[in-house]
Each structure stands twice: as structure tokens, then as C-alpha cells.
C-alpha positions as CSV (number, residue, x, y, z in Angstrom):
1,M,-1.0,18.3,-5.4
2,A,-0.9,14.8,-4.1
3,D,1.8,13.6,-1.9
4,F,2.2,10.4,-3.7
5,D,3.3,9.2,-7.2
6,Q,1.0,6.4,-8.0
7,E,-2.4,5.1,-6.7
8,L,-3.5,1.6,-6.3
9,D,-7.1,0.9,-5.6
10,A,-7.4,-2.6,-4.1
11,S,-11.0,-2.1,-2.9
12,G,-13.0,-5.3,-2.8
13,L,-9.9,-7.5,-3.1
14,N,-9.1,-9.9,-0.3
15,C,-5.7,-10.9,0.9
16,P,-3.2,-11.6,-0.6
17,L,-4.3,-9.6,-3.7
18,P,-3.8,-6.1,-2.3
19,I,-0.2,-7.0,-1.4
20,L,0.4,-8.7,-4.7
21,R,-0.9,-5.7,-6.6
22,A,1.2,-3.3,-4.4
23,K,4.3,-5.4,-5.0
24,K,3.8,-5.3,-8.7
25,A,3.1,-1.5,-8.6
26,L,6.3,-0.8,-6.5
27,A,8.3,-3.0,-8.8
28,G,7.7,-0.4,-11.6
29,M,8.4,2.6,-9.4
30,E,11.7,4.5,-8.6
31,A,13.3,4.5,-5.2
32,G,11.8,7.3,-3.1
33,Q,8.4,7.4,-4.9
34,V,5.3,6.9,-2.9
35,L,2.5,4.4,-3.6
36,H,-1.0,5.3,-2.3
37,I,-3.1,2.2,-1.6
38,I,-6.8,1.9,-0.9
39,A,-8.1,-1.5,0.4
40,T,-11.3,-2.7,2.1
41,D,-9.9,-5.8,3.6
42,P,-9.2,-5.3,7.3
43,G,-6.5,-7.9,7.1
44,A,-4.6,-5.5,4.8
45,V,-3.5,-3.4,7.8
46,K,-1.3,-6.2,9.3
47,D,-0.4,-7.5,5.9
48,F,1.1,-4.2,4.8
49,E,3.0,-3.8,8.1
50,A,4.5,-7.2,7.6
51,F,5.1,-6.4,3.9
52,A,7.0,-3.2,4.8
53,K,9.2,-5.1,7.2
54,Q,9.9,-7.9,4.8
55,T,10.7,-5.6,1.8
56,G,12.3,-2.7,3.5
57,N,9.8,-0.3,1.9
58,E,8.7,2.4,4.3
59,L,5.0,2.3,5.4
60,Q,4.6,6.1,5.9
61,E,0.8,6.0,6.7
62,S,-1.8,3.5,7.6
63,K,-5.3,4.8,8.5
64,E,-8.9,4.0,8.2
65,E,-11.2,6.4,6.3
66,G,-14.9,5.8,5.9
67,G,-14.6,2.0,6.0
68,K,-11.6,1.9,3.7
69,F,-8.0,1.4,4.7
70,V,-5.5,3.8,3.2
71,F,-1.8,3.3,3.1
72,L,1.2,5.3,1.9
73,M,4.2,3.2,1.1
74,K,7.5,4.7,0.1
75,K,9.8,2.5,-2.1
76,S,13.2,2.0,-0.6
């Protein structure tokens, strides 16, 4: 069983698209649910850190896997 509620594949998208798509996905989710995001833009790492600070959503995980960046964001 996956430890997230919804997945967003933002591979191939450049900033700010991964953030915008994540924002839209999170808007449709319940508080406490977790969004799993996959991105290929290296800028996404800093973007998601800033996004978490700005929105109060919790960035639970940020890692690189085989050239892709994987994030787990919990909706506040």
C-alpha cells in the first residue's frame, strides 16, 4: 500500500508548472492527505521547499531517484 493519497507526475514540465499542478491537486484534497509528486526539473527542489513554507503544507520528503525528483507533500 502506498503512503500517499494522490500522485502527480510533473515529469518534463518546467517551473512553475510542477508547482501550479501541485497547488491544483492539493486544492482538491482533504487536510492530512499526502500528494506524491514526480518532477524532472532540478529547480523543483527549491520551488517545493518555498511552496511548503508559503502555504503551510508539510514537505515530508524530497529526494532524487534515477534523475527524477520525488516529493511527498502533506496538505495542512
